[in-house]
C-alpha positions as CSV (number, residue, x, y, z in Angstrom):
1,X,106.6,93.1,81.9
2,X,109.7,93.5,84.0
3,X,109.6,92.2,87.4
4,X,111.7,93.6,90.4
5,X,110.8,96.5,92.6
6,X,107.1,97.0,93.2
7,X,107.1,100.0,95.4
8,X,109.3,102.2,97.5
9,X,108.8,105.5,99.4
10,X,110.5,108.8,99.2
11,X,110.2,110.7,102.5
12,X,111.1,114.4,102.2
13,X,111.9,116.4,105.4
14,X,111.3,120.1,106.1
15,X,114.5,122.1,106.6
16,X,114.9,124.0,109.8
17,X,117.9,125.8,111.5
18,X,118.8,122.5,113.4
19,X,118.0,119.9,110.6
20,X,118.9,120.1,107.0
21,X,116.0,118.4,105.0
22,X,115.4,117.5,101.5
23,X,112.5,118.4,99.3
24,X,110.8,115.7,97.2
25,X,112.7,116.8,94.0
26,X,116.1,116.7,95.6
27,X,115.4,113.4,97.2
28,X,114.2,111.8,94.0
29,X,117.2,113.2,92.1
30,X,119.5,111.9,94.7
31,X,118.1,108.5,94.5
32,X,118.1,108.5,90.8
33,X,121.8,109.5,90.7
34,X,122.5,106.8,93.2
35,X,120.7,104.1,90.9
36,X,122.5,105.4,87.9
37,X,125.9,105.2,89.4
38,X,125.3,101.6,90.5
39,X,124.0,100.7,87.1
40,X,127.0,102.2,85.3
41,X,129.4,100.3,87.6
42,X,128.1,97.4,85.7
43,X,129.4,94.7,88.1
44,X,126.3,92.6,87.4
45,X,122.8,92.9,86.1
46,X,120.4,94.2,88.7
47,X,116.9,93.9,87.4
48,X,115.5,95.5,90.6
49,X,117.9,98.4,90.5
50,X,116.9,99.0,86.8
51,X,113.3,98.9,87.6
52,X,113.8,101.4,90.5
53,X,115.7,103.7,88.1
54,X,112.8,103.5,85.6
55,X,110.1,104.3,88.2
56,X,112.2,107.3,89.5
57,X,112.7,108.7,86.0
58,X,108.9,108.2,85.4
59,X,108.1,109.8,88.7
60,X,110.3,112.9,88.2
61,X,108.9,113.6,84.7
62,X,105.3,112.7,85.4
63,X,102.6,115.4,85.4
64,X,101.7,114.1,88.9
65,X,105.1,115.2,90.2
66,X,104.6,118.9,90.8
67,X,101.1,118.7,92.5
68,X,102.7,116.0,94.8
69,X,105.7,118.2,95.4
70,X,103.6,121.3,96.3
71,X,101.3,119.2,98.6
72,X,104.1,117.5,100.4
73,X,105.8,120.8,101.0
74,X,102.5,122.3,102.3
75,X,102.0,119.5,104.7
76,X,105.7,119.5,105.8
77,X,105.4,123.2,106.7
78,X,102.4,122.3,108.8
79,X,104.6,119.9,110.8
80,X,103.3,116.7,109.2
81,X,105.5,113.7,108.3
82,X,104.9,112.7,104.7
83,X,106.1,110.2,102.1
84,X,105.3,109.6,98.5
85,X,104.9,105.9,97.5
86,X,106.0,105.2,94.0
87,X,104.7,101.8,93.0
88,X,103.6,99.6,90.0
89,X,99.8,99.1,90.0
90,X,99.7,95.2,90.1
91,X,96.6,95.1,87.7
92,X,97.5,97.6,85.1
93,X,101.3,97.4,85.5
94,X,101.5,101.2,85.2
95,X,103.3,103.5,87.7
96,X,101.2,105.0,90.5
97,X,102.1,107.8,93.0
98,X,100.5,108.3,96.4
99,X,101.0,110.9,99.0
100,X,100.9,109.4,102.5
101,X,100.7,111.3,105.8
102,X,102.8,109.2,108.3
103,X,102.4,109.1,112.1
104,X,105.0,111.0,114.0
105,X,107.7,109.1,115.5
106,X,107.8,108.8,119.3
107,X,110.7,111.3,119.7
108,X,109.1,114.0,117.5
109,X,107.4,117.0,119.1
110,X,103.8,117.8,118.2
């Protein structure tokens, strides 16, 4: 089993007139493209970057992706702050995806 990245979060943001947010799909694809560019540069082997890339590809093509995307957009429209944690289950070694409702930051309005 490959070691490296165990988990990371993607935190989509709701778009408003003042703030340009990114949906979960756009954020995931942006991160995927960043990883791919870094891997193609090929300066050195980066097992953690490779694992992150694999987890992102799995997430974006997973049957769990669309329901998580819809739910995150619903929660964002209600003014909630959310993130999706992409992680490897330490017992099974399989990827797992969880939607997390995060506390608002001190400078955010209710």
